[in-house]
C-alpha positions, 0 to 999 in steps of 0.5 A, spaced: 234 347 090 235 352 085 232 359 083 232 361 075 228 366 072 224 365 065 227 368 059 225 368 052 231 365 050 231 358 054 235 352 052 232 346 050 234 340 045 226 339 044 223 340 037 218 344 041 221 351 043 215 353 046 215 348 052 219 350 058 222 345 062 222 345 070 226 340 073 223 337 080 225 341 086 227 347 081 224 354 082 222 359 076 220 366 077 215 370 072 216 377 073 210 382 072 207 384 065 202 389 063 198 384 060 194 378 062 198 371 061 196 364 061 200 358 064 199 351 062 202 345 064 203 340 059 206 334 063 208 333 071 206 337 077 207 345 079 206 349 085 204 356 083 204 362 088 202 369 085 199 375 086 206 377 088 206 385 087 199 385 086 193 384 090 192 378 094 197 372 093 194 365 092 197 358 091 195 353 086 197 346 084 197 345 077 197 338 073 198 336 066 193 339 062 191 344 067 191 352 065 192 358 070 190 365 068 196 370 070 193 377 071 196 383 069 201 386 074 202 380 078 209 376 079 209 369 080 213 363 083 213 356 080 216 350 083 216 343 079 214 338 084 215 333 078 219 334 072 215 338 068 214 342 062 210 348 061 207 353 056 207 360 057 202 364 053 201 371 052 197 376 047 201 379 041 203 386 042 198 391 039 199 393 032 201 400 031 200 404 025 206 406 021 209 413 022 207 415 014 200 413 015 199 416 022 202 423 018 198 422 012 191 421 017 194 428 021 195 431 014 188 429 011 184 431 017 188 438 017 186 439 010 179 437 011 178 441 017 180 447 013 176 446 007 170 445 011 171 450 017 170 444 022 173 445 028 172 438 030 176 435 025 182 440 027 181 438 034 180 431 034 183 427 040 189 422 037 190 426 031 193 432 033 
């Protein structure tokens, strides 16, 4: 039985690069992340044990069409009981304001605070 780590750059001849192949008898580890994720089995049958590194490990059997929520901060170990294909979904990164926009907002708050004499505008959290 082989053990592999899932990486964003998996090799697949399939036209669907988001599908992760998991051969029967093989194992893959999903490292913990700071955000919640979802694992969906597209075909086959998978055993997932999780909560590794978190509170309370749990075991799940997933068949084609079933989805499992992977809580933030938990690592998981997956084993294919049949040759399977998986999809791992995660939220996109949170957008951040461009540096020039943040600097513009800071300067505007400073100028408005001086003009109105408002101390609130000068000490507003997040705009220092």
